[in-house]
TORPA-4810 file (N, C-alpha, C, O; in nm, 3 decimals):
<nodes>
NODE_1_-0.841_2.887_-1.788_-0.956_2.890_-1.698_-1.087_2.860_-1.772_-1.189_2.834_-1.708_L
NODE_2_-1.086_2.863_-1.905_-1.207_2.833_-1.981_-1.226_2.683_-2.005_-1.331_2.641_-2.054_S
NODE_3_-1.126_2.603_-1.969_-1.137_2.457_-1.989_-1.240_2.400_-1.892_-1.237_2.433_-1.774_I
NODE_4_-1.332_2.315_-1.939_-1.429_2.252_-1.849_-1.359_2.176_-1.736_-1.250_2.122_-1.754_P
NODE_5_-1.422_2.174_-1.621_-1.361_2.115_-1.502_-1.323_1.969_-1.524_-1.216_1.926_-1.480_T
NODE_6_-1.410_1.892_-1.590_-1.379_1.749_-1.608_-1.257_1.729_-1.698_-1.183_1.632_-1.680_E
NODE_7_-1.235_1.820_-1.795_-1.116_1.811_-1.880_-0.992_1.851_-1.801_-0.888_1.787_-1.812_I
NODE_8_-1.005_1.957_-1.722_-0.893_1.999_-1.638_-0.854_1.889_-1.541_-0.735_1.865_-1.519_L
NODE_9_-0.952_1.821_-1.484_-0.926_1.711_-1.393_-0.850_1.599_-1.463_-0.757_1.542_-1.406_S
NODE_10_-0.889_1.566_-1.586_-0.820_1.461_-1.662_-0.677_1.501_-1.695_-0.587_1.418_-1.692_E
NODE_11_-0.656_1.629_-1.727_-0.519_1.677_-1.753_-0.433_1.659_-1.627_-0.318_1.617_-1.636_I
NODE_12_-0.490_1.692_-1.513_-0.417_1.675_-1.387_-0.377_1.529_-1.367_-0.263_1.500_-1.328_F
NODE_13_-0.469_1.438_-1.393_-0.441_1.294_-1.375_-0.327_1.251_-1.466_-0.241_1.172_-1.426_I
NODE_14_-0.325_1.304_-1.589_-0.221_1.268_-1.685_-0.084_1.324_-1.647_0.018_1.282_-1.700_Q
NODE_15_-0.082_1.419_-1.555_0.046_1.475_-1.508_0.120_1.379_-1.414_0.240_1.394_-1.392_C
NODE_16_0.050_1.282_-1.361_0.107_1.193_-1.260_0.159_1.065_-1.324_0.121_1.031_-1.436_L
NODE_17_0.246_0.993_-1.252_0.289_0.861_-1.301_0.168_0.769_-1.320_0.066_0.785_-1.251_P
NODE_18_0.179_0.676_-1.411_0.069_0.584_-1.439_0.043_0.496_-1.318_0.133_0.428_-1.269_L
NODE_19_-0.079_0.497_-1.269_-0.118_0.413_-1.156_-0.089_0.266_-1.189_-0.118_0.222_-1.300_Y
NODE_20_-0.032_0.189_-1.094_-0.017_0.213_-0.951_0.113_0.281_-0.907_0.138_0.290_-0.787_P
NODE_21_0.195_0.331_-1.000_0.315_0.404_-0.958_0.273_0.528_-0.878_0.166_0.585_-0.901_A
NODE_22_0.358_0.568_-0.785_0.323_0.677_-0.694_0.401_0.804_-0.726_0.520_0.797_-0.755_C
NODE_23_0.336_0.919_-0.721_0.407_1.046_-0.728_0.471_1.074_-0.593_0.437_1.007_-0.495_P
NODE_24_0.562_1.170_-0.583_0.616_1.206_-0.452_0.512_1.278_-0.367_0.418_1.338_-0.419_P
NODE_25_0.529_1.271_-0.236_0.438_1.341_-0.147_0.447_1.492_-0.164_0.348_1.564_-0.153_L
NODE_26_0.568_1.540_-0.193_0.590_1.684_-0.206_0.680_1.710_-0.326_0.743_1.618_-0.378_K
NODE_27_0.686_1.835_-0.370_0.774_1.871_-0.480_0.698_1.893_-0.609_0.576_1.880_-0.614_G
NODE_28_0.772_1.925_-0.716_0.709_1.962_-0.844_0.623_1.854_-0.906_0.526_1.885_-0.976_P
NODE_29_0.654_1.728_-0.882_0.577_1.619_-0.943_0.464_1.569_-0.855_0.397_1.471_-0.890_S
NODE_30_0.442_1.633_-0.741_0.336_1.592_-0.649_0.205_1.658_-0.687_0.205_1.772_-0.734_S
NODE_31_0.092_1.590_-0.668_-0.037_1.655_-0.693_-0.061_1.775_-0.603_-0.144_1.861_-0.633_P
NODE_32_0.012_1.781_-0.491_0.001_1.897_-0.403_0.034_2.025_-0.477_-0.023_2.131_-0.449_T
NODE_33_0.127_2.017_-0.573_0.166_2.135_-0.651_0.047_2.194_-0.726_0.037_2.315_-0.742_C
NODE_34_-0.043_2.106_-0.771_-0.158_2.153_-0.848_-0.254_2.235_-0.764_-0.337_2.308_-0.817_L
NODE_35_-0.244_2.222_-0.632_-0.333_2.297_-0.543_-0.279_2.436_-0.512_-0.343_2.513_-0.440_T
NODE_36_-0.161_2.469_-0.565_-0.094_2.593_-0.525_-0.086_2.696_-0.637_-0.014_2.796_-0.624_Q
NODE_37_-0.158_2.673_-0.748_-0.151_2.764_-0.863_-0.256_2.874_-0.853_-0.224_2.992_-0.860_I
NODE_38_-0.381_2.835_-0.836_-0.490_2.932_-0.822_-0.606_2.861_-0.754_-0.603_2.740_-0.732_C
NODE_39_-0.708_2.939_-0.721_-0.821_2.883_-0.646_-0.891_2.773_-0.727_-0.925_2.669_-0.670_R
NODE_40_-0.913_2.793_-0.857_-0.985_2.693_-0.936_-0.905_2.564_-0.947_-0.960_2.455_-0.935_R
NODE_41_-0.774_2.577_-0.970_-0.691_2.456_-0.977_-0.696_2.381_-0.844_-0.705_2.258_-0.842_W
NODE_42_-0.691_2.455_-0.736_-0.695_2.390_-0.605_-0.828_2.316_-0.586_-0.830_2.200_-0.545_R
NODE_43_-0.938_2.382_-0.617_-1.069_2.319_-0.602_-1.081_2.196_-0.690_-1.135_2.094_-0.648_E
NODE_44_-1.029_2.204_-0.812_-1.036_2.090_-0.904_-0.950_1.975_-0.855_-0.993_1.860_-0.858_T
NODE_45_-0.829_2.005_-0.812_-0.738_1.901_-0.764_-0.795_1.831_-0.641_-0.790_1.708_-0.631_A
NODE_46_-0.849_1.907_-0.548_-0.903_1.848_-0.426_-1.031_1.768_-0.453_-1.068_1.680_-0.375_L
NODE_47_-1.098_1.798_-0.564_-1.220_1.727_-0.600_-1.193_1.612_-0.697_-1.287_1.554_-0.752_A
NODE_48_-1.066_1.579_-0.720_-1.027_1.471_-0.811_-0.960_1.361_-0.729_-0.838_1.364_-0.713_T
NODE_49_-1.034_1.264_-0.678_-0.975_1.163_-0.589_-0.868_1.078_-0.654_-0.782_1.023_-0.585_P
NODE_50_-0.870_1.064_-0.788_-0.767_0.984_-0.856_-0.628_1.041_-0.837_-0.529_0.969_-0.851_E
NODE_51_-0.617_1.169_-0.806_-0.485_1.231_-0.786_-0.419_1.183_-0.658_-0.297_1.191_-0.644_L
NODE_52_-0.498_1.133_-0.564_-0.448_1.106_-0.429_-0.449_0.958_-0.395_-0.428_0.921_-0.279_W
NODE_53_-0.474_0.872_-0.495_-0.493_0.729_-0.465_-0.364_0.648_-0.462_-0.365_0.535_-0.415_R
NODE_54_-0.254_0.704_-0.512_-0.125_0.633_-0.512_-0.033_0.705_-0.413_0.013_0.816_-0.439_A
NODE_55_-0.007_0.640_-0.301_0.057_0.708_-0.187_0.195_0.649_-0.160_0.206_0.531_-0.126_I
NODE_56_0.300_0.730_-0.175_0.435_0.684_-0.137_0.455_0.702_0.012_0.412_0.802_0.070_P
NODE_57_0.519_0.605_0.074_0.538_0.611_0.220_0.683_0.634_0.256_0.774_0.573_0.199_L
NODE_58_0.703_0.724_0.350_0.837_0.749_0.405_0.823_0.762_0.557_0.740_0.839_0.605_R
NODE_59_0.902_0.688_0.633_0.890_0.694_0.779_0.957_0.818_0.837_1.050_0.807_0.917_P
NODE_60_0.910_0.934_0.796_0.965_1.061_0.845_0.854_1.131_0.922_0.746_1.154_0.867_I
NODE_61_0.879_1.166_1.046_0.773_1.215_1.134_0.704_1.339_1.080_0.583_1.354_1.097_R
NODE_62_0.777_1.427_1.015_0.712_1.550_0.968_0.617_1.524_0.852_0.539_1.611_0.815_R
NODE_63_0.622_1.403_0.795_0.533_1.370_0.684_0.419_1.277_0.726_0.335_1.241_0.644_E
NODE_64_0.415_1.239_0.855_0.318_1.138_0.894_0.174_1.189_0.887_0.081_1.108_0.880_E
NODE_65_0.153_1.320_0.890_0.017_1.373_0.880_-0.029_1.389_0.735_-0.147_1.411_0.709_R
NODE_66_0.065_1.378_0.641_0.029_1.391_0.500_-0.049_1.268_0.453_-0.143_1.280_0.374_I
NODE_67_-0.010_1.150_0.500_-0.072_1.026_0.453_-0.222_1.022_0.487_-0.302_0.993_0.398_V
NODE_68_-0.265_1.051_0.611_-0.410_1.054_0.636_-0.483_1.156_0.550_-0.598_1.135_0.513_P
NODE_69_-0.417_1.267_0.519_-0.479_1.369_0.435_-0.501_1.317_0.293_-0.608_1.337_0.236_L
NODE_70_-0.400_1.249_0.236_-0.415_1.190_0.103_-0.523_1.083_0.104_-0.602_1.074_0.010_W
NODE_71_-0.528_1.002_0.208_-0.630_0.897_0.216_-0.769_0.959_0.216_-0.860_0.907_0.152_L
NODE_72_-0.786_1.069_0.287_-0.914_1.137_0.289_-0.949_1.192_0.151_-1.063_1.179_0.106_Q
NODE_73_-0.854_1.253_0.085_-0.878_1.312_-0.047_-0.904_1.207_-0.154_-0.967_1.237_-0.255_R
NODE_74_-0.857_1.086_-0.132_-0.874_0.981_-0.234_-1.016_0.926_-0.239_-1.047_0.843_-0.324_S
NODE_75_-1.100_0.970_-0.148_-1.241_0.927_-0.151_-1.254_0.777_-0.135_-1.206_0.721_-0.037_G
NODE_76_-1.321_0.713_-0.231_-1.340_0.568_-0.227_-1.259_0.497_-0.335_-1.287_0.382_-0.369_M
NODE_77_-1.157_0.564_-0.388_-1.073_0.506_-0.493_-0.992_0.388_-0.439_-0.952_0.390_-0.322_Q
NODE_78_-0.966_0.285_-0.521_-0.867_0.183_-0.484_-0.732_0.249_-0.460_-0.701_0.352_-0.519_P
NODE_79_-0.652_0.188_-0.372_-0.528_0.251_-0.329_-0.405_0.173_-0.371_-0.402_0.050_-0.365_L
NODE_80_-0.303_0.247_-0.413_-0.168_0.193_-0.429_-0.083_0.256_-0.319_-0.069_0.378_-0.312_S
NODE_81_-0.026_0.173_-0.233_0.053_0.220_-0.119_0.192_0.159_-0.133_0.208_0.037_-0.121_I
NODE_82_0.292_0.242_-0.157_0.424_0.190_-0.193_0.533_0.246_-0.102_0.550_0.367_-0.091_Q
NODE_83_0.605_0.157_-0.038_0.719_0.191_0.044_0.842_0.133_-0.023_0.850_0.012_-0.044_M
NODE_84_0.939_0.217_-0.056_1.061_0.170_-0.120_1.152_0.107_-0.016_1.210_0.177_0.067_Q
NODE_85_1.166_-0.024_-0.020_1.234_-0.097_0.088_1.380_-0.056_0.103_1.433_-0.063_0.214_S
NODE_86_1.444_-0.015_-0.005_1.586_0.022_0.006_1.607_0.143_0.096_1.716_0.163_0.150_A
NODE_87_1.504_0.224_0.112_1.517_0.346_0.191_1.483_0.328_0.338_1.498_0.421_0.417_D
NODE_88_1.436_0.206_0.376_1.380_0.193_0.509_1.439_0.079_0.590_1.370_0.014_0.668_F
NODE_89_1.565_0.055_0.570_1.631_-0.051_0.647_1.634_-0.013_0.794_1.687_0.092_0.832_E
NODE_90_1.576_-0.100_0.877_1.587_-0.080_1.021_1.489_0.018_1.080_1.505_0.057_1.196_G
NODE_91_1.388_0.059_1.007_1.288_0.150_1.063_1.152_0.116_1.005_1.143_0.041_0.908_T
NODE_92_1.047_0.171_1.062_0.914_0.147_1.010_0.825_0.266_1.037_0.867_0.365_1.097_W
NODE_93_0.703_0.257_0.993_0.613_0.371_0.997_0.559_0.396_1.137_0.556_0.306_1.221_L
NODE_94_0.517_0.520_1.161_0.464_0.556_1.292_0.327_0.492_1.312_0.262_0.452_1.216_S
NODE_95_0.285_0.484_1.437_0.153_0.428_1.468_0.043_0.511_1.404_-0.059_0.456_1.362_D
NODE_96_0.062_0.643_1.394_-0.039_0.729_1.332_-0.059_0.693_1.186_-0.172_0.681_1.139_L
NODE_97_0.052_0.677_1.113_0.043_0.642_0.972_-0.016_0.503_0.953_-0.104_0.483_0.869_T
NODE_98_0.033_0.406_1.031_-0.019_0.269_1.019_-0.167_0.263_1.050_-0.243_0.194_0.982_L
NODE_99_-0.208_0.336_1.153_-0.350_0.336_1.190_-0.437_0.387_1.077_-0.543_0.332_1.049_G
NODE_100_-0.392_0.494_1.011_-0.468_0.550_0.900_-0.474_0.450_0.784_-0.578_0.435_0.720_A
NODE_101_-0.362_0.382_0.756_-0.360_0.285_0.647_-0.450_0.166_0.675_-0.523_0.120_0.587_L
NODE_102_-0.445_0.115_0.798_-0.525_-0.002_0.832_-0.674_0.029_0.829_-0.755_-0.062_0.804_F
NODE_103_-0.713_0.153_0.852_-0.854_0.189_0.846_-0.908_0.183_0.703_-1.029_0.177_0.682_Q
NODE_104_-0.818_0.184_0.605_-0.858_0.184_0.463_-0.827_0.051_0.395_-0.816_0.047_0.273_C
NODE_105_-0.812_-0.056_0.470_-0.772_-0.184_0.411_-0.867_-0.232_0.302_-0.825_-0.299_0.208_Q
NODE_106_-0.994_-0.199_0.314_-1.090_-0.247_0.215_-1.065_-0.186_0.077_-1.119_-0.234_-0.022_S
NODE_107_-0.982_-0.080_0.070_-0.951_-0.015_-0.058_-0.810_-0.046_-0.108_-0.771_0.002_-0.214_R
NODE_108_-0.733_-0.126_-0.034_-0.598_-0.160_-0.077_-0.605_-0.239_-0.208_-0.683_-0.333_-0.220_W
NODE_109_-0.523_-0.199_-0.306_-0.515_-0.273_-0.432_-0.372_-0.320_-0.461_-0.351_-0.437_-0.492_E
NODE_110_-0.275_-0.229_-0.450_-0.134_-0.263_-0.467_-0.060_-0.207_-0.345_-0.057_-0.085_-0.324_H
NODE_111_-0.001_-0.296_-0.265_0.054_-0.253_-0.137_0.194_-0.309_-0.118_0.219_-0.428_-0.137_V
NODE_112_0.286_-0.219_-0.080_0.423_-0.257_-0.047_0.458_-0.190_0.085_0.469_-0.068_0.093_K
NODE_113_0.476_-0.272_0.191_0.498_-0.219_0.324_0.621_-0.282_0.389_0.654_-0.398_0.364_L
NODE_114_0.687_-0.203_0.471_0.791_-0.253_0.560_0.738_-0.238_0.702_0.702_-0.128_0.744_A
NODE_115_0.733_-0.349_0.776_0.666_-0.349_0.906_0.747_-0.425_1.010_0.827_-0.513_0.976_L
NODE_116_0.725_-0.390_1.135_0.765_-0.480_1.244_0.665_-0.595_1.245_0.547_-0.573_1.217_A
NODE_117_0.709_-0.716_1.278_0.616_-0.829_1.268_0.498_-0.814_1.363_0.392_-0.871_1.339_D
NODE_118_0.515_-0.739_1.472_0.403_-0.718_1.564_0.290_-0.638_1.500_0.177_-0.644_1.546_S
NODE_119_0.321_-0.562_1.393_0.219_-0.482_1.325_0.133_-0.566_1.231_0.031_-0.517_1.182_A
NODE_120_0.172_-0.691_1.204_0.095_-0.775_1.112_-0.047_-0.798_1.162_-0.138_-0.821_1.083_L
NODE_121_-0.065_-0.793_1.293_-0.198_-0.815_1.349_-0.299_-0.714_1.301_-0.420_-0.740_1.307_G
NODE_122_-0.252_-0.598_1.252_-0.344_-0.497_1.200_-0.401_-0.533_1.065_-0.500_-0.473_1.022_G
NODE_123_-0.341_-0.630_0.997_-0.390_-0.673_0.866_-0.488_-0.787_0.889_-0.449_-0.904_0.893_I
NODE_124_-0.615_-0.752_0.904_-0.711_-0.856_0.940_-0.848_-0.837_0.876_-0.933_-0.926_0.884_E
NODE_125_-0.871_-0.723_0.814_-1.002_-0.698_0.752_-1.006_-0.757_0.611_-0.902_-0.775_0.549_C
NODE_126_-1.126_-0.786_0.561_-1.136_-0.830_0.421_-1.080_-0.724_0.327_-1.102_-0.604_0.347_P
NODE_127_-1.008_-0.768_0.224_-0.951_-0.677_0.126_-0.992_-0.724_-0.014_-0.916_-0.791_-0.082_M
NODE_128_-1.112_-0.687_-0.054_-1.168_-0.740_-0.180_-1.097_-0.691_-0.305_-1.112_-0.751_-0.411_P
NODE_129_-1.020_-0.581_-0.296_-0.956_-0.524_-0.414_-0.809_-0.561_-0.426_-0.748_-0.536_-0.530_L
NODE_130_-0.750_-0.618_-0.322_-0.606_-0.639_-0.317_-0.558_-0.733_-0.426_-0.603_-0.848_-0.435_L
NODE_131_-0.465_-0.684_-0.510_-0.409_-0.763_-0.618_-0.264_-0.803_-0.592_-0.224_-0.915_-0.622_R
NODE_132_-0.185_-0.711_-0.538_-0.045_-0.742_-0.511_-0.007_-0.693_-0.371_-0.048_-0.585_-0.329_S
NODE_133_0.071_-0.776_-0.302_0.111_-0.746_-0.165_0.258_-0.779_-0.148_0.303_-0.889_-0.181_L
NODE_134_0.333_-0.681_-0.098_0.475_-0.701_-0.068_0.499_-0.661_0.077_0.469_-0.549_0.117_S
NODE_135_0.553_-0.754_0.155_0.579_-0.729_0.297_0.726_-0.751_0.327_0.782_-0.856_0.295_L
NODE_136_0.788_-0.652_0.390_0.924_-0.667_0.438_0.921_-0.649_0.589_0.873_-0.548_0.640_R
NODE_137_0.972_-0.747_0.659_0.958_-0.748_0.804_1.088_-0.710_0.874_1.198_-0.730_0.822_M
NODE_138_1.071_-0.654_0.994_1.185_-0.618_1.078_1.171_-0.684_1.214_1.063_-0.728_1.253_Y
NODE_139_1.282_-0.690_1.283_1.285_-0.756_1.413_1.190_-0.686_1.510_1.173_-0.565_1.507_K
NODE_140_1.131_-0.768_1.595_1.039_-0.717_1.695_1.047_-0.808_1.816_1.093_-0.922_1.805_S
NODE_141_1.002_-0.760_1.929_1.001_-0.843_2.050_0.882_-0.938_2.049_0.871_-1.024_2.137_T
NODE_142_0.794_-0.924_1.952_0.676_-1.009_1.943_0.719_-1.150_1.903_0.789_-1.167_1.803_H
NODE_143_0.677_-1.250_1.978_0.722_-1.387_1.951_0.609_-1.478_1.905_0.635_-1.583_1.845_T
NODE_144_0.484_-1.441_1.931_0.373_-1.527_1.891_0.333_-1.496_1.747_0.369_-1.392_1.692_E
NODE_145_0.259_-1.588_1.690_0.211_-1.564_1.554_0.113_-1.447_1.556_0.010_-1.455_1.622_R
NODE_146_0.143_-1.340_1.483_0.063_-1.219_1.496_-0.058_-1.212_1.403_-0.140_-1.122_1.417_P
NODE_147_-0.070_-1.306_1.308_-0.177_-1.295_1.208_-0.296_-1.382_1.242_-0.281_-1.494_1.292_M
NODE_148_-0.413_-1.328_1.215_-0.534_-1.408_1.222_-0.537_-1.505_1.104_-0.477_-1.478_1.000_S
NODE_149_-0.606_-1.617_1.120_-0.620_-1.711_1.010_-0.737_-1.675_0.919_-0.761_-1.744_0.820_N
NODE_150_-0.811_-1.568_0.952_-0.928_-1.532_0.874_-0.903_-1.397_0.807_-0.935_-1.291_0.863_V
NODE_151_-0.847_-1.401_0.688_-0.826_-1.281_0.609_-0.871_-1.312_0.467_-0.835_-1.416_0.411_V
NODE_152_-0.949_-1.223_0.409_-1.008_-1.249_0.279_-0.937_-1.166_0.171_-0.947_-1.044_0.170_D
NODE_153_-0.863_-1.235_0.080_-0.795_-1.171_-0.032_-0.843_-1.235_-0.162_-0.765_-1.307_-0.224_F
NODE_154_-0.964_-1.213_-0.206_-1.017_-1.290_-0.320_-0.946_-1.262_-0.452_-0.955_-1.345_-0.543_P
NODE_155_-0.877_-1.148_-0.467_-0.814_-1.114_-0.596_-0.662_-1.115_-0.589_-0.596_-1.087_-0.689_R
NODE_156_-0.606_-1.147_-0.475_-0.460_-1.143_-0.461_-0.395_-1.250_-0.548_-0.425_-1.368_-0.535_L
NODE_157_-0.304_-1.207_-0.637_-0.233_-1.304_-0.720_-0.082_-1.284_-0.718_-0.009_-1.367_-0.772_D
NODE_158_-0.034_-1.176_-0.657_0.109_-1.148_-0.653_0.152_-1.122_-0.509_0.097_-1.034_-0.443_T
NODE_159_0.249_-1.199_-0.463_0.296_-1.186_-0.325_0.448_-1.185_-0.321_0.513_-1.267_-0.386_L
NODE_160_0.503_-1.092_-0.244_0.647_-1.090_-0.218_0.666_-1.073_-0.068_0.607_-0.984_-0.007_A
NODE_161_0.748_-1.158_-0.009_0.775_-1.147_0.134_0.925_-1.150_0.157_0.998_-1.225_0.093_V
NODE_162_0.969_-1.067_0.250_1.110_-1.056_0.286_1.119_-1.065_0.437_1.074_-0.975_0.509_D
NODE_163_1.178_-1.176_0.485_1.196_-1.200_0.628_1.066_-1.233_0.700_1.062_-1.231_0.823_R
NODE_164_0.960_-1.264_0.628_0.834_-1.300_0.693_0.838_-1.447_0.732_0.842_-1.535_0.646_L
NODE_165_0.838_-1.474_0.861_0.849_-1.611_0.911_0.713_-1.667_0.948_0.686_-1.785_0.923_I
NODE_166_0.626_-1.585_1.006_0.497_-1.633_1.054_0.397_-1.634_0.938_0.315_-1.543_0.926_H
NODE_167_0.402_-1.736_0.854_0.317_-1.739_0.736_0.176_-1.789_0.767_0.078_-1.725_0.729_V
NODE_168_0.165_-1.902_0.835_0.034_-1.953_0.870_-0.052_-1.984_0.749_-0.001_-2.002_0.638_G
NODE_169_-0.182_-1.991_0.771_-0.277_-2.025_0.665_-0.356_-1.904_0.618_-0.460_-1.919_0.555_D
NODE_170_-0.308_-1.786_0.648_-0.386_-1.665_0.616_-0.366_-1.615_0.475_-0.434_-1.521_0.433_W
NODE_171_-0.273_-1.674_0.400_-0.250_-1.633_0.262_-0.317_-1.731_0.164_-0.318_-1.852_0.188_L
NODE_172_-0.373_-1.680_0.055_-0.443_-1.767_-0.042_-0.345_-1.830_-0.139_-0.338_-1.789_-0.255_P
NODE_173_-0.269_-1.927_-0.095_-0.161_-1.985_-0.174_-0.210_-2.039_-0.308_-0.140_-2.026_-0.409_W
NODE_174_-0.326_-2.099_-0.311_-0.372_-2.166_-0.434_-0.405_-2.068_-0.546_-0.408_-2.108_-0.662_S
NODE_175_-0.430_-1.940_-0.515_-0.465_-1.845_-0.621_-0.348_-1.759_-0.666_-0.362_-1.678_-0.757_Q
NODE_176_-0.231_-1.775_-0.602_-0.116_-1.694_-0.640_-0.061_-1.738_-0.775_-0.050_-1.857_-0.803_L
NODE_177_-0.026_-1.641_-0.859_0.043_-1.670_-0.984_0.188_-1.625_-0.981_0.270_-1.674_-1.059_T
NODE_178_0.222_-1.530_-0.891_0.360_-1.482_-0.878_0.398_-1.478_-0.730_0.321_-1.429_-0.647_R
NODE_179_0.515_-1.528_-0.699_0.558_-1.536_-0.559_0.708_-1.510_-0.550_0.787_-1.569_-0.624_L
NODE_180_0.746_-1.420_-0.461_0.887_-1.391_-0.435_0.914_-1.411_-0.287_0.847_-1.352_-0.202_T
NODE_181_1.013_-1.494_-0.255_1.053_-1.519_-0.116_1.198_-1.476_-0.098_1.286_-1.520_-0.173_L
NODE_182_1.222_-1.391_0.001_1.358_-1.346_0.028_1.386_-1.357_0.178_1.304_-1.317_0.260_Q
NODE_183_1.502_-1.413_0.211_1.548_-1.423_0.349_1.439_-1.480_0.440_1.402_-1.420_0.541_R
NODE_184_1.389_-1.597_0.403_1.287_-1.665_0.482_1.338_-1.802_0.524_1.437_-1.851_0.471_V
NODE_185_1.268_-1.864_0.619_1.300_-1.999_0.662_1.227_-2.097_0.569_1.104_-2.102_0.570_E
NODE_186_1.301_-2.174_0.490_1.236_-2.262_0.391_1.134_-2.358_0.452_1.030_-2.383_0.392_P
NODE_187_1.162_-2.411_0.571_1.071_-2.509_0.628_0.935_-2.448_0.658_0.835_-2.521_0.665_F
NODE_188_0.928_-2.316_0.677_0.800_-2.250_0.704_0.709_-2.249_0.581_0.588_-2.231_0.593_E
NODE_189_0.768_-2.269_0.463_0.693_-2.251_0.339_0.667_-2.380_0.263_0.585_-2.380_0.171_Y
NODE_190_0.734_-2.487_0.296_0.725_-2.607_0.215_0.582_-2.657_0.198_0.540_-2.688_0.086_L
NODE_191_0.508_-2.666_0.308_0.371_-2.718_0.297_0.282_-2.624_0.217_0.192_-2.669_0.146_S
NODE_192_0.307_-2.494_0.229_0.224_-2.397_0.156_0.256_-2.399_0.006_0.166_-2.383_-0.077_H
NODE_193_0.382_-2.418_-0.029_0.418_-2.421_-0.170_0.352_-2.538_-0.243_0.327_-2.530_-0.363_L
NODE_194_0.325_-2.645_-0.172_0.257_-2.758_-0.234_0.116_-2.723_-0.278_0.062_-2.786_-0.370_Q
NODE_195_0.055_-2.623_-0.214_-0.079_-2.582_-0.252_-0.079_-2.467_-0.352_-0.185_-2.429_-0.402_T
NODE_196_0.038_-2.410_-0.381_0.047_-2.297_-0.476_0.054_-2.350_-0.617_0.158_-2.341_-0.683_A
NODE_197_-0.054_-2.405_-0.664_-0.054_-2.481_-0.790_-0.066_-2.391_-0.914_-0.052_-2.440_-1.026_I
NODE_198_-0.092_-2.264_-0.896_-0.112_-2.175_-1.011_0.004_-2.081_-1.036_-0.010_-1.985_-1.113_N
NODE_199_0.117_-2.104_-0.974_0.233_-2.018_-0.995_0.282_-2.028_-1.139_0.293_-2.138_-1.195_L
NODE_200_0.311_-1.914_-1.198_0.367_-1.913_-1.332_0.503_-1.841_-1.334_0.566_-1.830_-1.439_V
</nodes>
């Protein structure tokens, strides 16, 4: 308890996986654990936004209120939002969770999402911090192209898409250095690949 608050805060940060890796939402390795030791630890943890900036996503209803809480605690920190695709075959996040995530798009930095293609329309705000984006799509009754052509990703250099068919012109192909395509229609990408001149 004699340790200065800023040192205690740094120790807490070092307890977590190296950003952008995400700690679990709950359990011994979660930053939530640090809030349950004593009043000072709780106050310090809640006042350290770096503890809450890397958010793992699970489409489980009882956890859907945790994500908005972490987003609030993360303050104005850049965000790492990671959904492990192997765990989410055939399902996606609730509207409550998606709504909270889309409200913070300006802070997205490293994002991995599994979505119904109809949810792509929510990705439309400028994202000045976004560096890596991974999208895995699921079947939906939506048949029209859901993305706007006006999306600003000035720092995006890494893209992975799985089953994304509606590509359009909304991705900055010329600035990408890394690209992964899985289970896509090749003809949808041929013209765009010609402009992806910086791939390494």
